[in-house]
C-alpha positions in Angstrom: 15.5 6.1 25.4 12.5 4.0 24.2 10.6 5.6 21.4 7.1 4.0 20.9 6.0 3.3 17.4 2.7 5.2 17.8 0.0 4.5 15.2 -2.0 7.7 14.8 -5.5 6.7 13.6 -8.8 8.4 13.9 -10.8 6.7 16.7 -8.0 5.5 18.9 -5.4 7.3 21.1 -3.1 4.5 22.5 -2.3 2.2 19.5 1.3 1.3 18.7 3.4 -1.3 16.8 5.7 -3.4 18.9 8.2 -3.8 16.1 11.8 -2.8 16.9 11.9 -3.9 20.5 15.2 -5.7 21.1 15.8 -9.2 22.4 18.6 -10.3 24.7 20.1 -12.2 21.7 20.4 -9.1 19.5 17.4 -9.7 17.4 14.3 -7.5 17.3 10.6 -7.8 17.1 9.5 -7.4 13.4 7.2 -4.6 12.5 3.5 -5.3 11.7 3.5 -8.6 13.7 2.0 -7.4 17.0 0.0 -4.2 17.6 -1.6 -3.0 20.9 -4.4 -0.6 21.3 -7.2 0.9 23.4 -10.9 0.4 22.6 -11.6 0.0 18.9 -15.2 1.1 18.9 -14.6 4.5 17.4 -12.4 3.6 14.4 -13.2 5.5 11.3 -13.6 3.8 7.9 -10.2 5.1 6.8 -8.7 3.7 10.0 -10.1 0.3 9.4 -8.6 0.4 5.9 -5.3 1.4 7.3 -5.2 -1.4 9.7 -6.1 -4.0 7.1 -4.1 -2.8 4.2 -1.0 -1.1 5.7 -0.6 -3.1 8.9 -2.0 -6.4 7.6 -4.2 -7.1 10.7 -5.8 -10.5 10.4 -6.5 -11.3 14.1 -8.0 -9.2 16.9 -7.5 -10.3 20.5 -10.2 -8.6 22.5 -9.5 -8.7 26.3 -12.7 -6.8 27.3 -15.3 -8.5 29.5 -18.7 -9.7 28.3 -20.1 -6.7 30.2 -18.1 -4.2 28.1 -18.8 -5.9 24.8 -22.5 -5.9 25.6 -22.6 -2.3 26.6 -20.4 -1.1 23.7 -22.0 -3.1 20.9 -20.3 -4.3 17.7 -17.4 -2.1 16.6 -16.6 -1.4 12.9 -14.0 -4.2 12.6 -16.8 -6.8 13.2 -18.1 -6.0 9.8 -14.9 -7.2 8.2 -15.6 -10.8 7.2 -12.1 -12.3 7.0 -10.9 -11.0 10.4 -10.6 -13.5 13.2 -11.7 -12.4 16.7 -10.5 -14.0 19.9 -12.7 -12.7 22.8 -10.8 -13.6 26.0 -12.0 -12.1 29.3 -9.5 -12.0 32.2 -12.1 -12.0 35.0 -13.3 -15.3 36.5 -16.7 -13.9 37.5 -17.3 -12.5 34.0 -19.5 -15.1 32.4 -22.4 -15.4 30.0 -24.1 -17.9 32.4 -25.1 -15.6 35.2 -28.8 -15.3 34.3 -28.4 -11.5 34.2 -27.9 -9.9 30.8 -24.3 -8.7 30.5 -25.5 -5.2 29.5 -27.2 -4.9 32.9 -24.3 -6.0 35.0 -21.6 -3.9 36.7 -18.0 -3.9 35.3 -16.2 -6.8 37.1 -13.4 -4.6 38.5 -15.9 -2.4 40.3 -16.3 -5.2 42.9 -12.5 -5.0 43.4 -12.7 -1.3 43.9 -15.5 -1.6 46.5 -13.4 -4.2 48.4 -10.4 -1.9 48.3 -12.5 1.0 49.6 -13.9 -1.0 52.6 -10.6 -2.8 53.4 -7.2 -1.8 52.4 -7.7 1.6 50.8 -6.9 1.7 47.1 -3.7 3.6 46.6 -4.0 7.1 45.1 -1.5 9.0 43.1 2.1 7.9 42.7 3.1 6.9 46.2 4.9 3.5 46.7 1.6 1.6 47.0 0.6 2.4 43.4 3.0 0.0 41.8 2.3 -2.9 44.2 -1.4 -2.5 43.8 -1.3 -2.7 40.1 1.2 -5.5 39.8 -0.9 -7.6 42.2 -3.9 -6.7 40.0 -2.1 -8.0 36.9 -1.2 -11.1 38.7 -4.8 -11.6 39.5 -5.5 -12.0 35.7 -3.1 -14.9 35.6 -4.7 -16.5 38.7 -8.3 -15.9 37.6 -8.0 -16.7 33.9 -4.9 -18.6 32.9 -6.9 -20.2 30.1 -7.5 -16.8 28.6 -3.9 -15.7 28.9 -2.6 -18.8 27.2 -5.3 -18.6 24.5 -4.3 -15.0 23.8 -0.7 -15.8 23.4 -1.6 -18.7 21.1 -3.8 -16.4 19.1 -0.9 -14.1 18.6 1.4 -16.9 17.6 -1.1 -18.4 15.2 -2.2 -15.2 13.4 -1.9 -15.2 9.7 -0.9 -11.5 9.6 -0.6 -8.9 12.3 -2.3 -9.6 15.7 -4.0 -6.6 17.3 -4.4 -6.9 21.1 -6.7 -4.5 22.9 -8.9 -3.9 25.9 -10.5 -0.6 26.9 -7.5 1.7 27.7 -4.9 -0.5 26.1 -2.6 -0.3 29.2 -3.5 -2.9 31.9 -5.0 -6.1 30.5 -3.3 -5.4 27.1 -0.1 -4.5 28.9 0.0 -7.7 30.8 -0.7 -10.0 27.8 1.6 -8.1 25.5 4.3 -8.0 28.2 4.2 -11.8 28.5 4.3 -12.3 24.7 7.4 -10.1 24.5 9.1 -12.0 27.3 8.4 -15.3 25.5 10.0 -13.8 22.4 13.1 -12.9 24.4 12.6 -9.1 24.6 14.7 -7.6 27.3 13.1 -6.7 30.6 13.9 -3.1 30.3 12.3 -2.9 26.8 9.2 -4.7 28.1 9.0 -2.3 31.0 9.6 0.8 28.8 6.8 -0.3 26.4 4.4 -0.8 29.2 5.1 2.6 30.7 4.8 4.4 27.4 1.0 4.3 27.8 1.3 6.9 30.6 1.8 9.5 27.9 -1.6 8.9 26.5 -3.6 8.5 29.8 -5.2 12.0 29.7 -6.5 11.3 26.2 -7.6 7.8 27.1 -9.7 9.1 30.0 -11.2 11.9 27.9 -12.1 9.3 25.3 -13.5 6.6 27.5 -15.6 9.0 29.6 -17.7 9.4 26.5 -18.3 5.6 26.0 -21.3 3.9 27.5 -19.4 1.1 29.3 -16.9 3.4 31.1 -18.4 6.9 31.8 -19.7 6.3 35.3 -16.7 4.2 36.5 -14.2 6.8 35.3 -16.0 9.9 36.5 -13.8 10.3 39.6 -10.6 8.6 38.4 -7.5 10.8 38.2 -4.7 10.7 35.6 -2.2 9.8 38.4 -4.3 6.8 39.5 -4.6 5.5 36.0 -1.1 6.1 34.7 1.2 3.1 34.3 4.6 3.3 35.9 7.7 1.4 35.1 8.0 -0.1 38.5 4.6 -1.8 38.2 5.8 -4.0 35.3 9.2 -4.5 37.0 7.4 -5.8 40.1 5.2 -8.1 38.0 8.2 -9.6 36.1 10.1 -9.9 39.4 7.1 -11.8 41.0 7.0 -14.2 38.1 10.7 -14.8 38.4 10.5 -15.4 42.1 7.4 -17.6 42.1 7.7 -19.5 38.9 11.2 -19.1 37.5 10.0 -16.5 35.0 7.2 -16.1 32.4 7.9 -19.4 30.7 7.9 -21.2 34.1 4.4 -19.9 34.7 3.3 -20.7 31.2 4.6 -24.3 31.3 2.5 -24.8 34.4 -0.6 -23.9 32.3 0.1 -26.4 29.5 2.3 -24.2 27.4 4.8 -26.2 25.4 8.2 -25.6 23.8 6.4 -25.8 20.4 4.2 -22.9 21.5 7.3 -20.9 22.4 8.8 -21.6 19.0 5.7 -20.6 17.2 5.4 -17.3 19.1 9.1 -16.5 18.6 8.9 -17.4 14.9 5.8 -15.1 14.6 7.4 -12.1 16.3 11.0 -12.4 15.2 11.3 -14.3 11.9 
């Protein structure tokens, strides 16, 4: 049974170290190479110190949109001069060139939710449509912003120390990018799926936390734990779709300019 390496720090509720996940060749991801998390805005000073000194974080891959960043403001890690930040939105329509200040715009996925409400009703709860809805949603990141996905993986591979990937909840955008990184490293499908699904344990706390944040309070008001909880079959469907359409994660990446040298760098980073 998969046992997540939870990192219990003040200010986050869904942070963990991916170290220990096994590959098909019998190796394992090294500890303190790749971390994943929910929103970092509430980190305490002691939590910042722990990330820097104990976990050796040098690079932060921020998958939030321009809207979220503008509404949330600078978090405490931004005050650390030597950290490298890679802000990589996964929504095509999320831009700084709209003419409307980001802080005054709606969250990009709210348009998706309105379309679902007026067309095919968004699935609720854990009936079979839940997994198909979310796996299609994750595929939309790859369609809309392949440049950001590739840049995120290269940021992980090129980090001097540990890379910390996060979004708001640390389960959907983060789960997609981290899942791809783990697959490139050769981690087994079942381990990638188990790590993705582990965030479900933290969803009640995630919702409680984000409902107190300026960017998310209104959007999450009526969302349920069941709607927001990741399920294993969602990641299984995503990996299956990539296998069927592109011959796997590497097949998709190669179509986006990813090279064998990129693969070697990411594997060296996570496994060596």
